[in-house]
Biopython code that builds the backbone (N, CA, C, O; Angstrom):
import numpy as np
from Bio.PDB.StructureBuilder import StructureBuilder

atoms = [
    (1, "GLN", "N", (43.260, 58.499, 109.203)),
    (1, "GLN", "CA", (43.406, 57.127, 109.659)),
    (1, "GLN", "C", (42.323, 56.752, 110.652)),
    (1, "GLN", "O", (41.970, 55.578, 110.762)),
    (2, "VAL", "N", (41.791, 57.719, 111.372)),
    (2, "VAL", "CA", (40.741, 57.486, 112.344)),
    (2, "VAL", "C", (39.454, 58.095, 111.818)),
    (2, "VAL", "O", (39.387, 59.294, 111.547)),
    (3, "GLN", "N", (38.438, 57.265, 111.678)),
    (3, "GLN", "CA", (37.134, 57.723, 111.235)),
    (3, "GLN", "C", (36.130, 57.563, 112.366)),
    (3, "GLN", "O", (36.055, 56.511, 113.001)),
    (4, "LEU", "N", (35.369, 58.606, 112.609)),
    (4, "LEU", "CA", (34.407, 58.624, 113.691)),
    (4, "LEU", "C", (33.006, 58.833, 113.132)),
    (4, "LEU", "O", (32.797, 59.667, 112.251)),
    (5, "VAL", "N", (32.058, 58.077, 113.647)),
    (5, "VAL", "CA", (30.683, 58.161, 113.199)),
    (5, "VAL", "C", (29.773, 58.331, 114.399)),
    (5, "VAL", "O", (29.754, 57.493, 115.300)),
    (6, "GLU", "N", (29.016, 59.427, 114.407)),
    (6, "GLU", "CA", (28.078, 59.698, 115.481)),
    (6, "GLU", "C", (26.679, 59.231, 115.095)),
    (6, "GLU", "O", (26.333, 59.163, 113.916)),
    (7, "SER", "N", (25.892, 58.913, 116.102)),
    (7, "SER", "CA", (24.499, 58.558, 115.891)),
    (7, "SER", "C", (23.716, 58.857, 117.160)),
    (7, "SER", "O", (24.298, 59.031, 118.230)),
    (8, "GLY", "N", (22.409, 58.914, 117.038)),
    (8, "GLY", "CA", (21.549, 59.094, 118.196)),
    (8, "GLY", "C", (20.912, 60.462, 118.321)),
    (8, "GLY", "O", (20.088, 60.679, 119.210)),
    (9, "GLY", "N", (21.274, 61.387, 117.451)),
    (9, "GLY", "CA", (20.677, 62.703, 117.519)),
    (9, "GLY", "C", (19.239, 62.691, 117.037)),
    (9, "GLY", "O", (18.763, 61.704, 116.475)),
    (10, "GLY", "N", (18.557, 63.802, 117.266)),
    (10, "GLY", "CA", (17.180, 63.904, 116.840)),
    (10, "GLY", "C", (16.456, 65.028, 117.535)),
    (10, "GLY", "O", (17.071, 65.893, 118.157)),
    (11, "LEU", "N", (15.146, 65.008, 117.425)),
    (11, "LEU", "CA", (14.285, 66.019, 118.032)),
    (11, "LEU", "C", (13.712, 65.486, 119.330)),
    (11, "LEU", "O", (13.186, 64.374, 119.377)),
    (12, "VAL", "N", (13.814, 66.283, 120.382)),
    (12, "VAL", "CA", (13.304, 65.882, 121.684)),
    (12, "VAL", "C", (12.684, 67.094, 122.373)),
    (12, "VAL", "O", (13.126, 68.225, 122.169)),
    (13, "GLN", "N", (11.668, 66.855, 123.181)),
    (13, "GLN", "CA", (11.032, 67.933, 123.925)),
    (13, "GLN", "C", (11.850, 68.312, 125.153)),
    (13, "GLN", "O", (12.600, 67.484, 125.670)),
    (14, "PRO", "N", (11.720, 69.541, 125.626)),
    (14, "PRO", "CA", (12.425, 69.946, 126.845)),
    (14, "PRO", "C", (12.143, 68.977, 127.990)),
    (14, "PRO", "O", (11.005, 68.561, 128.208)),
    (15, "GLY", "N", (13.200, 68.629, 128.712)),
    (15, "GLY", "CA", (13.088, 67.667, 129.791)),
    (15, "GLY", "C", (13.341, 66.237, 129.366)),
    (15, "GLY", "O", (13.452, 65.348, 130.211)),
    (16, "GLY", "N", (13.434, 66.007, 128.084)),
    (16, "GLY", "CA", (13.658, 64.676, 127.569)),
    (16, "GLY", "C", (15.112, 64.274, 127.597)),
    (16, "GLY", "O", (15.971, 65.025, 128.059)),
    (17, "SER", "N", (15.383, 63.076, 127.097)),
    (17, "SER", "CA", (16.727, 62.516, 127.107)),
    (17, "SER", "C", (17.091, 61.945, 125.752)),
    (17, "SER", "O", (16.228, 61.518, 124.985)),
    (18, "LEU", "N", (18.376, 61.945, 125.473)),
    (18, "LEU", "CA", (18.931, 61.317, 124.287)),
    (18, "LEU", "C", (20.246, 60.661, 124.648)),
    (18, "LEU", "O", (20.930, 61.084, 125.580)),
    (19, "ARG", "N", (20.593, 59.631, 123.909)),
    (19, "ARG", "CA", (21.865, 58.943, 124.096)),
    (19, "ARG", "C", (22.609, 58.945, 122.765)),
    (19, "ARG", "O", (22.175, 58.312, 121.802)),
    (20, "LEU", "N", (23.720, 59.652, 122.718)),
    (20, "LEU", "CA", (24.539, 59.719, 121.520)),
    (20, "LEU", "C", (25.616, 58.647, 121.555)),
    (20, "LEU", "O", (26.129, 58.298, 122.618)),
    (21, "SER", "N", (25.951, 58.134, 120.384)),
    (21, "SER", "CA", (26.988, 57.125, 120.265)),
    (21, "SER", "C", (28.050, 57.594, 119.280)),
    (21, "SER", "O", (27.750, 58.296, 118.314)),
    (22, "CYS", "N", (29.280, 57.202, 119.534)),
    (22, "CYS", "CA", (30.389, 57.493, 118.637)),
    (22, "CYS", "C", (31.215, 56.227, 118.484)),
    (22, "CYS", "O", (31.686, 55.665, 119.472)),
    (23, "ALA", "N", (31.392, 55.782, 117.256)),
    (23, "ALA", "CA", (32.150, 54.575, 116.974)),
    (23, "ALA", "C", (33.326, 54.896, 116.064)),
    (23, "ALA", "O", (33.164, 55.563, 115.043)),
    (24, "ALA", "N", (34.504, 54.423, 116.433)),
    (24, "ALA", "CA", (35.701, 54.603, 115.624)),
    (24, "ALA", "C", (35.833, 53.460, 114.634)),
    (24, "ALA", "O", (35.353, 52.352, 114.875)),
    (25, "SER", "N", (36.488, 53.744, 113.520)),
    (25, "SER", "CA", (36.618, 52.746, 112.469)),
    (25, "SER", "C", (37.553, 51.609, 112.836)),
    (25, "SER", "O", (37.426, 50.506, 112.306)),
    (26, "ARG", "N", (38.489, 51.866, 113.735)),
    (26, "ARG", "CA", (39.445, 50.860, 114.169)),
    (26, "ARG", "C", (39.536, 50.832, 115.682)),
    (26, "ARG", "O", (39.449, 51.863, 116.348)),
    (27, "SER", "N", (39.712, 49.644, 116.206)),
    (27, "SER", "CA", (39.836, 49.469, 117.645)),
    (27, "SER", "C", (41.237, 49.064, 118.083)),
    (27, "SER", "O", (41.541, 49.075, 119.276)),
    (28, "ILE", "N", (42.089, 48.710, 117.131)),
    (28, "ILE", "CA", (43.417, 48.226, 117.473)),
    (28, "ILE", "C", (44.364, 49.368, 117.874)),
    (28, "ILE", "O", (45.337, 49.148, 118.595)),
    (29, "PHE", "N", (44.079, 50.554, 117.412)),
    (29, "PHE", "CA", (44.919, 51.698, 117.715)),
    (29, "PHE", "C", (44.399, 52.448, 118.929)),
    (29, "PHE", "O", (43.208, 52.402, 119.238)),
    (30, "SER", "N", (45.286, 53.125, 119.600)),
    (30, "SER", "CA", (44.910, 53.948, 120.736)),
    (30, "SER", "C", (44.393, 55.287, 120.231)),
    (30, "SER", "O", (45.127, 56.036, 119.587)),
    (31, "ILE", "N", (43.138, 55.587, 120.520)),
    (31, "ILE", "CA", (42.537, 56.821, 120.044)),
    (31, "ILE", "C", (42.018, 57.693, 121.191)),
    (31, "ILE", "O", (41.254, 58.630, 120.962)),
    (32, "TYR", "N", (42.419, 57.394, 122.383)),
    (32, "TYR", "CA", (41.997, 58.188, 123.539)),
    (32, "TYR", "C", (43.026, 59.264, 123.861)),
    (32, "TYR", "O", (44.219, 59.087, 123.615)),
    (33, "PRO", "N", (42.550, 60.391, 124.420)),
    (33, "PRO", "CA", (41.194, 60.673, 124.890)),
    (33, "PRO", "C", (40.193, 60.896, 123.764)),
    (33, "PRO", "O", (40.552, 61.309, 122.661)),
    (34, "MET", "N", (38.948, 60.616, 124.064)),
    (34, "MET", "CA", (37.850, 60.899, 123.165)),
    (34, "MET", "C", (36.895, 61.843, 123.874)),
    (34, "MET", "O", (36.937, 61.988, 125.096)),
    (35, "GLY", "N", (36.042, 62.476, 123.100)),
    (35, "GLY", "CA", (35.132, 63.413, 123.725)),
    (35, "GLY", "C", (34.016, 63.864, 122.816)),
    (35, "GLY", "O", (33.928, 63.478, 121.650)),
    (36, "TRP", "N", (33.167, 64.693, 123.388)),
    (36, "TRP", "CA", (32.054, 65.288, 122.674)),
    (36, "TRP", "C", (32.159, 66.798, 122.732)),
    (36, "TRP", "O", (32.443, 67.373, 123.783)),
    (37, "TYR", "N", (31.929, 67.428, 121.606)),
    (37, "TYR", "CA", (31.839, 68.869, 121.490)),
    (37, "TYR", "C", (30.513, 69.218, 120.847)),
    (37, "TYR", "O", (29.865, 68.363, 120.243)),
    (38, "ARG", "N", (30.109, 70.462, 120.973)),
    (38, "ARG", "CA", (28.881, 70.885, 120.321)),
    (38, "ARG", "C", (29.025, 72.297, 119.781)),
    (38, "ARG", "O", (29.820, 73.093, 120.282)),
    (39, "GLN", "N", (28.249, 72.591, 118.761)),
    (39, "GLN", "CA", (28.271, 73.902, 118.145)),
    (39, "GLN", "C", (26.852, 74.317, 117.774)),
    (39, "GLN", "O", (26.194, 73.678, 116.953)),
    (40, "ALA", "N", (26.403, 75.385, 118.387)),
    (40, "ALA", "CA", (25.102, 75.949, 118.076)),
    (40, "ALA", "C", (25.253, 76.973, 116.956)),
    (40, "ALA", "O", (26.344, 77.508, 116.759)),
    (41, "PRO", "N", (24.186, 77.256, 116.224)),
    (41, "PRO", "CA", (24.267, 78.229, 115.132)),
    (41, "PRO", "C", (24.803, 79.577, 115.597)),
    (41, "PRO", "O", (24.318, 80.137, 116.580)),
    (42, "GLY", "N", (25.800, 80.096, 114.890)),
    (42, "GLY", "CA", (26.370, 81.384, 115.220)),
    (42, "GLY", "C", (27.297, 81.393, 116.413)),
    (42, "GLY", "O", (27.754, 82.459, 116.825)),
    (43, "LYS", "N", (27.588, 80.240, 116.977)),
    (43, "LYS", "CA", (28.447, 80.166, 118.148)),
    (43, "LYS", "C", (29.681, 79.312, 117.872)),
    (43, "LYS", "O", (29.727, 78.552, 116.905)),
    (44, "GLN", "N", (30.673, 79.455, 118.738)),
    (44, "GLN", "CA", (31.892, 78.666, 118.626)),
    (44, "GLN", "C", (31.655, 77.243, 119.120)),
    (44, "GLN", "O", (30.798, 76.998, 119.969)),
    (45, "ARG", "N", (32.424, 76.321, 118.577)),
    (45, "ARG", "CA", (32.359, 74.952, 119.050)),
    (45, "ARG", "C", (32.900, 74.895, 120.478)),
    (45, "ARG", "O", (33.937, 75.486, 120.779)),
    (46, "GLU", "N", (32.199, 74.187, 121.343)),
    (46, "GLU", "CA", (32.586, 74.131, 122.737)),
    (46, "GLU", "C", (32.684, 72.695, 123.232)),
    (46, "GLU", "O", (32.009, 71.794, 122.733)),
    (47, "LEU", "N", (33.534, 72.512, 124.216)),
    (47, "LEU", "CA", (33.714, 71.205, 124.837)),
    (47, "LEU", "C", (32.493, 70.840, 125.665)),
    (47, "LEU", "O", (31.966, 71.672, 126.404)),
    (48, "VAL", "N", (32.047, 69.602, 125.544)),
    (48, "VAL", "CA", (30.964, 69.083, 126.368)),
    (48, "VAL", "C", (31.516, 68.125, 127.413)),
    (48, "VAL", "O", (31.267, 68.293, 128.606)),
    (49, "ALA", "N", (32.264, 67.119, 126.968)),
    (49, "ALA", "CA", (32.808, 66.122, 127.880)),
    (49, "ALA", "C", (33.936, 65.366, 127.201)),
    (49, "ALA", "O", (33.952, 65.224, 125.979)),
    (50, "THR", "N", (34.883, 64.881, 128.003)),
    (50, "THR", "CA", (35.968, 64.043, 127.504)),
    (50, "THR", "C", (36.142, 62.847, 128.413)),
    (50, "THR", "O", (35.726, 62.857, 129.572)),
    (51, "ILE", "N", (36.765, 61.812, 127.865)),
    (51, "ILE", "CA", (37.037, 60.607, 128.634)),
    (51, "ILE", "C", (38.346, 59.998, 128.159)),
    (51, "ILE", "O", (38.633, 59.984, 126.962)),
    (52, "THR", "N", (39.141, 59.495, 129.101)),
    (52, "THR", "CA", (40.394, 58.831, 128.780)),
    (52, "THR", "C", (40.203, 57.325, 128.769)),
    (52, "THR", "O", (39.146, 56.817, 129.142)),
    (53, "HIS", "N", (41.241, 56.617, 128.336)),
    (53, "HIS", "CA", (41.190, 55.165, 128.341)),
    (53, "HIS", "C", (41.054, 54.623, 129.755)),
    (53, "HIS", "O", (40.530, 53.529, 129.962)),
    (54, "GLY", "N", (41.530, 55.397, 130.726)),
    (54, "GLY", "CA", (41.399, 55.002, 132.117)),
    (54, "GLY", "C", (40.118, 55.482, 132.768)),
    (54, "GLY", "O", (39.973, 55.389, 133.987)),
    (55, "ASP", "N", (39.185, 55.993, 131.978)),
    (55, "ASP", "CA", (37.852, 56.416, 132.427)),
    (55, "ASP", "C", (37.868, 57.684, 133.261)),
    (55, "ASP", "O", (36.933, 57.939, 134.021)),
    (56, "SER", "N", (38.911, 58.476, 133.129)),
    (56, "SER", "CA", (38.897, 59.798, 133.733)),
    (56, "SER", "C", (38.047, 60.721, 132.863)),
    (56, "SER", "O", (38.230, 60.769, 131.647)),
    (57, "THR", "N", (37.126, 61.446, 133.476)),
    (57, "THR", "CA", (36.188, 62.274, 132.717)),
    (57, "THR", "C", (36.264, 63.733, 133.111)),
    (57, "THR", "O", (36.624, 64.074, 134.237)),
    (58, "ASN", "N", (35.920, 64.585, 132.168)),
    (58, "ASN", "CA", (35.793, 66.014, 132.394)),
    (58, "ASN", "C", (34.532, 66.503, 131.709)),
    (58, "ASN", "O", (34.164, 66.012, 130.642)),
    (59, "TYR", "N", (33.869, 67.475, 132.329)),
    (59, "TYR", "CA", (32.625, 68.004, 131.800)),
    (59, "TYR", "C", (32.631, 69.520, 131.802)),
    (59, "TYR", "O", (33.243, 70.157, 132.659)),
    (60, "ALA", "N", (31.939, 70.083, 130.826)),
    (60, "ALA", "CA", (31.667, 71.504, 130.877)),
    (60, "ALA", "C", (30.757, 71.798, 132.060)),
    (60, "ALA", "O", (29.900, 70.986, 132.409)),
    (61, "ASP", "N", (30.944, 72.954, 132.674)),
    (61, "ASP", "CA", (30.138, 73.299, 133.840)),
    (61, "ASP", "C", (28.641, 73.258, 133.539)),
    (61, "ASP", "O", (27.836, 72.930, 134.411)),
    (62, "SER", "N", (28.278, 73.586, 132.321)),
    (62, "SER", "CA", (26.872, 73.670, 131.965)),
    (62, "SER", "C", (26.162, 72.322, 131.924)),
    (62, "SER", "O", (24.933, 72.270, 131.959)),
    (63, "VAL", "N", (26.924, 71.227, 131.851)),
    (63, "VAL", "CA", (26.303, 69.912, 131.726)),
    (63, "VAL", "C", (26.605, 68.987, 132.894)),
    (63, "VAL", "O", (26.123, 67.855, 132.915)),
    (64, "LYS", "N", (27.385, 69.435, 133.858)),
    (64, "LYS", "CA", (27.723, 68.601, 135.005)),
    (64, "LYS", "C", (26.457, 68.188, 135.751)),
    (64, "LYS", "O", (25.590, 69.010, 136.048)),
    (65, "GLY", "N", (26.377, 66.901, 136.042)),
    (65, "GLY", "CA", (25.218, 66.363, 136.730)),
    (65, "GLY", "C", (24.054, 66.036, 135.822)),
    (65, "GLY", "O", (23.076, 65.431, 136.262)),
    (66, "LEU", "N", (24.146, 66.429, 134.549)),
    (66, "LEU", "CA", (23.069, 66.200, 133.595)),
    (66, "LEU", "C", (23.484, 65.252, 132.478)),
    (66, "LEU", "O", (22.704, 64.389, 132.074)),
    (67, "PHE", "N", (24.702, 65.406, 131.979)),
    (67, "PHE", "CA", (25.229, 64.554, 130.920)),
    (67, "PHE", "C", (26.257, 63.599, 131.502)),
    (67, "PHE", "O", (26.932, 63.918, 132.481)),
    (68, "THR", "N", (26.372, 62.427, 130.893)),
    (68, "THR", "CA", (27.352, 61.441, 131.313)),
    (68, "THR", "C", (28.044, 60.850, 130.099)),
    (68, "THR", "O", (27.391, 60.328, 129.196)),
    (69, "ILE", "N", (29.368, 60.933, 130.079)),
    (69, "ILE", "CA", (30.140, 60.312, 129.013)),
    (69, "ILE", "C", (30.671, 58.981, 129.534)),
    (69, "ILE", "O", (31.061, 58.879, 130.697)),
    (70, "SER", "N", (30.686, 57.975, 128.687)),
    (70, "SER", "CA", (31.141, 56.661, 129.112)),
    (70, "SER", "C", (31.713, 55.893, 127.933)),
    (70, "SER", "O", (31.437, 56.204, 126.774)),
    (71, "ARG", "N", (32.512, 54.891, 128.248)),
    (71, "ARG", "CA", (33.041, 53.987, 127.233)),
    (71, "ARG", "C", (32.163, 52.761, 127.135)),
    (71, "ARG", "O", (31.681, 52.245, 128.143)),
    (72, "GLY", "N", (31.957, 52.298, 125.920)),
    (72, "GLY", "CA", (31.177, 51.101, 125.721)),
    (72, "GLY", "C", (31.994, 49.852, 125.931)),
    (72, "GLY", "O", (33.220, 49.905, 126.027)),
    (73, "LYS", "N", (31.308, 48.725, 126.001)),
    (73, "LYS", "CA", (32.007, 47.449, 126.132)),
    (73, "LYS", "C", (32.796, 47.129, 124.877)),
    (73, "LYS", "O", (33.837, 46.476, 124.941)),
    (74, "ALA", "N", (32.305, 47.584, 123.746)),
    (74, "ALA", "CA", (33.065, 47.464, 122.505)),
    (74, "ALA", "C", (34.188, 48.486, 122.504)),
    (74, "ALA", "O", (34.019, 49.596, 123.010)),
    (75, "GLU", "N", (35.324, 48.123, 121.945)),
    (75, "GLU", "CA", (36.465, 49.021, 121.924)),
    (75, "GLU", "C", (36.195, 50.239, 121.051)),
    (75, "GLU", "O", (35.500, 50.170, 120.038)),
    (76, "ASN", "N", (36.770, 51.355, 121.482)),
    (76, "ASN", "CA", (36.710, 52.607, 120.734)),
    (76, "ASN", "C", (35.275, 53.057, 120.452)),
    (76, "ASN", "O", (34.954, 53.512, 119.354)),
    (77, "THR", "N", (34.444, 52.922, 121.442)),
    (77, "THR", "CA", (33.068, 53.377, 121.367)),
    (77, "THR", "C", (32.758, 54.189, 122.613)),
    (77, "THR", "O", (33.004, 53.735, 123.730)),
    (78, "VAL", "N", (32.225, 55.373, 122.428)),
    (78, "VAL", "CA", (31.854, 56.220, 123.556)),
    (78, "VAL", "C", (30.416, 56.668, 123.403)),
    (78, "VAL", "O", (29.883, 56.745, 122.296)),
    (79, "TYR", "N", (29.797, 56.961, 124.538)),
    (79, "TYR", "CA", (28.419, 57.399, 124.574)),
    (79, "TYR", "C", (28.310, 58.707, 125.336)),
    (79, "TYR", "O", (29.156, 59.036, 126.168)),
    (80, "LEU", "N", (27.267, 59.432, 125.037)),
    (80, "LEU", "CA", (26.927, 60.624, 125.791)),
    (80, "LEU", "C", (25.452, 60.535, 126.148)),
    (80, "LEU", "O", (24.583, 60.724, 125.297)),
    (81, "GLN", "N", (25.183, 60.247, 127.408)),
    (81, "GLN", "CA", (23.810, 60.222, 127.899)),
    (81, "GLN", "C", (23.424, 61.628, 128.317)),
    (81, "GLN", "O", (24.054, 62.213, 129.199)),
    (82, "MET", "N", (22.394, 62.172, 127.690)),
    (82, "MET", "CA", (21.967, 63.535, 127.938)),
    (82, "MET", "C", (20.576, 63.514, 128.559)),
    (82, "MET", "O", (19.611, 63.084, 127.927)),
    (83, "ASN", "N", (20.482, 63.978, 129.787)),
    (83, "ASN", "CA", (19.220, 64.026, 130.502)),
    (83, "ASN", "C", (18.796, 65.467, 130.743)),
    (83, "ASN", "O", (19.615, 66.386, 130.718)),
    (84, "SER", "N", (17.514, 65.643, 130.974)),
    (84, "SER", "CA", (16.947, 66.961, 131.263)),
    (84, "SER", "C", (17.336, 67.992, 130.212)),
    (84, "SER", "O", (17.740, 69.108, 130.539)),
    (85, "LEU", "N", (17.210, 67.611, 128.971)),
    (85, "LEU", "CA", (17.606, 68.488, 127.875)),
    (85, "LEU", "C", (16.750, 69.749, 127.836)),
    (85, "LEU", "O", (15.544, 69.708, 128.079)),
    (86, "GLN", "N", (17.393, 70.860, 127.529)),
    (86, "GLN", "CA", (16.731, 72.144, 127.410)),
    (86, "GLN", "C", (17.034, 72.744, 126.048)),
    (86, "GLN", "O", (17.913, 72.270, 125.329)),
    (87, "THR", "N", (16.294, 73.797, 125.700)),
    (87, "THR", "CA", (16.449, 74.394, 124.382)),
    (87, "THR", "C", (17.873, 74.877, 124.132)),
    (87, "THR", "O", (18.340, 74.855, 122.994)),
    (88, "GLU", "N", (18.562, 75.309, 125.172)),
    (88, "GLU", "CA", (19.925, 75.783, 125.010)),
    (88, "GLU", "C", (20.914, 74.670, 124.674)),
    (88, "GLU", "O", (22.063, 74.945, 124.327)),
    (89, "ASP", "N", (20.477, 73.421, 124.774)),
    (89, "ASP", "CA", (21.318, 72.297, 124.400)),
    (89, "ASP", "C", (21.240, 71.996, 122.902)),
    (89, "ASP", "O", (21.954, 71.124, 122.406)),
    (90, "THR", "N", (20.394, 72.701, 122.196)),
    (90, "THR", "CA", (20.270, 72.505, 120.757)),
    (90, "THR", "C", (21.581, 72.855, 120.066)),
    (90, "THR", "O", (22.088, 73.966, 120.217)),
    (91, "ALA", "N", (22.127, 71.914, 119.313)),
    (91, "ALA", "CA", (23.406, 72.110, 118.641)),
    (91, "ALA", "C", (23.717, 70.888, 117.797)),
    (91, "ALA", "O", (23.040, 69.863, 117.885)),
    (92, "VAL", "N", (24.745, 71.013, 116.985)),
    (92, "VAL", "CA", (25.330, 69.851, 116.336)),
    (92, "VAL", "C", (26.386, 69.308, 117.274)),
    (92, "VAL", "O", (27.276, 70.042, 117.704)),
    (93, "TYR", "N", (26.295, 68.044, 117.591)),
    (93, "TYR", "CA", (27.224, 67.405, 118.510)),
    (93, "TYR", "C", (28.248, 66.597, 117.723)),
    (93, "TYR", "O", (27.894, 65.785, 116.869)),
    (94, "TYR", "N", (29.518, 66.832, 118.025)),
    (94, "TYR", "CA", (30.619, 66.206, 117.312)),
    (94, "TYR", "C", (31.424, 65.290, 118.223)),
    (94, "TYR", "O", (31.730, 65.640, 119.363)),
    (95, "CYS", "N", (31.756, 64.134, 117.715)),
    (95, "CYS", "CA", (32.671, 63.232, 118.397)),
    (95, "CYS", "C", (34.104, 63.618, 118.051)),
    (95, "CYS", "O", (34.388, 64.038, 116.929)),
    (96, "ASN", "N", (34.996, 63.474, 119.013)),
    (96, "ASN", "CA", (36.388, 63.867, 118.829)),
    (96, "ASN", "C", (37.315, 62.805, 119.403)),
    (96, "ASN", "O", (37.005, 62.176, 120.414)),
    (97, "ALA", "N", (38.447, 62.615, 118.752)),
    (97, "ALA", "CA", (39.471, 61.698, 119.236)),
    (97, "ALA", "C", (40.834, 62.354, 119.142)),
    (97, "ALA", "O", (41.180, 62.958, 118.127)),
    (98, "LEU", "N", (41.602, 62.227, 120.210)),
    (98, "LEU", "CA", (42.967, 62.749, 120.259)),
    (98, "LEU", "C", (43.030, 64.251, 119.994)),
    (98, "LEU", "O", (44.072, 64.767, 119.588)),
    (99, "GLN", "N", (41.947, 64.938, 120.216)),
    (99, "GLN", "CA", (41.856, 66.383, 120.006)),
    (99, "GLN", "C", (42.228, 66.774, 118.576)),
    (99, "GLN", "O", (42.673, 67.896, 118.331)),
    (100, "PHE", "N", (42.047, 65.854, 117.641)),
    (100, "PHE", "CA", (42.459, 66.086, 116.266)),
    (100, "PHE", "C", (41.446, 65.564, 115.251)),
    (100, "PHE", "O", (41.149, 66.235, 114.262)),
    (101, "TYR", "N", (40.923, 64.377, 115.498)),
    (101, "TYR", "CA", (39.986, 63.755, 114.566)),
    (101, "TYR", "C", (38.553, 64.103, 114.954)),
    (101, "TYR", "O", (38.211, 64.156, 116.135)),
    (102, "TRP", "N", (37.727, 64.337, 113.945)),
    (102, "TRP", "CA", (36.343, 64.743, 114.158)),
    (102, "TRP", "C", (35.376, 63.904, 113.339)),
    (102, "TRP", "O", (35.675, 63.503, 112.214)),
    (103, "GLY", "N", (34.213, 63.645, 113.922)),
    (103, "GLY", "CA", (33.127, 63.076, 113.159)),
    (103, "GLY", "C", (32.393, 64.176, 112.418)),
    (103, "GLY", "O", (32.741, 65.351, 112.537)),
    (104, "GLN", "N", (31.377, 63.800, 111.651)),
    (104, "GLN", "CA", (30.622, 64.771, 110.869)),
    (104, "GLN", "C", (29.545, 65.477, 111.682)),
    (104, "GLN", "O", (28.997, 66.489, 111.244)),
    (105, "GLY", "N", (29.245, 64.956, 112.844)),
    (105, "GLY", "CA", (28.279, 65.592, 113.716)),
    (105, "GLY", "C", (26.887, 65.001, 113.596)),
    (105, "GLY", "O", (26.516, 64.442, 112.563)),
    (106, "THR", "N", (26.128, 65.133, 114.664)),
    (106, "THR", "CA", (24.738, 64.716, 114.682)),
    (106, "THR", "C", (23.907, 65.821, 115.324)),
    (106, "THR", "O", (24.280, 66.363, 116.364)),
    (107, "GLN", "N", (22.793, 66.148, 114.706)),
    (107, "GLN", "CA", (21.965, 67.261, 115.152)),
    (107, "GLN", "C", (21.104, 66.861, 116.339)),
    (107, "GLN", "O", (20.424, 65.835, 116.316)),
    (108, "VAL", "N", (21.144, 67.685, 117.370)),
    (108, "VAL", "CA", (20.259, 67.544, 118.520)),
    (108, "VAL", "C", (19.413, 68.803, 118.605)),
    (108, "VAL", "O", (19.942, 69.906, 118.745)),
    (109, "THR", "N", (18.110, 68.637, 118.522)),
    (109, "THR", "CA", (17.193, 69.766, 118.596)),
    (109, "THR", "C", (16.228, 69.554, 119.749)),
    (109, "THR", "O", (15.516, 68.551, 119.800)),
    (110, "VAL", "N", (16.210, 70.497, 120.663)),
    (110, "VAL", "CA", (15.323, 70.443, 121.820)),
    (110, "VAL", "C", (14.267, 71.522, 121.631)),
    (110, "VAL", "O", (14.567, 72.715, 121.685)),
    (111, "SER", "N", (13.050, 71.099, 121.412)),
    (111, "SER", "CA", (11.969, 72.043, 121.124)),
    (111, "SER", "C", (10.633, 71.405, 121.437)),
    (111, "SER", "O", (10.458, 70.194, 121.304)),
    (112, "SER", "N", (9.696, 72.235, 121.853)),
    (112, "SER", "CA", (8.339, 71.768, 122.098)),
    (112, "SER", "C", (7.474, 71.899, 120.864)),
    (112, "SER", "O", (6.294, 71.549, 120.897)),
]
sb = StructureBuilder()
sb.init_structure("model")
sb.init_model(0)
sb.init_chain("A")
sb.init_seg("    ")
for serial, (resi, resn, name, xyz) in enumerate(atoms, 1):
    if name == "N":
        sb.init_residue(resn, " ", resi, " ")
    sb.init_atom(name, np.array(xyz, "f"), 0.0, 1.0, " ", f" {name:<3s}", serial, name[0])
structure = sb.get_structure()
C-alpha cells in the first residue's frame, strides 16, 4: 500500500555532498516514522537516520554531525543531506517507512 521512491544518488568525490530524496506514493495516510538505511557490499543493512512526524530524529553514531534527515514541505517526503562524504559511505541507500516498507534503493559511490 505504501510505495517509496528514492532519488539523488550518484558518484561523488571524497569530501563532497549529496542530497537524497524519498517520496511516498500517498500523503493521506500516516507513514511515519520514516528513515534511511544503507547496505554496503558484503555487509548488513544498517540504520542511518530516522525521523518522526513530530520531527524527532535519530542518527547512527557514524553520521552524527555530518548527515541531516528532514521532512519536506510536501507531505510524506524526506531528505537526507550528506556532507563530507568518505569512501566508507559508499552503499545502496534505502528509504524506509514504518519499519516495514522499503524503497528499491539508490546507489551512492564515493570515489576519487
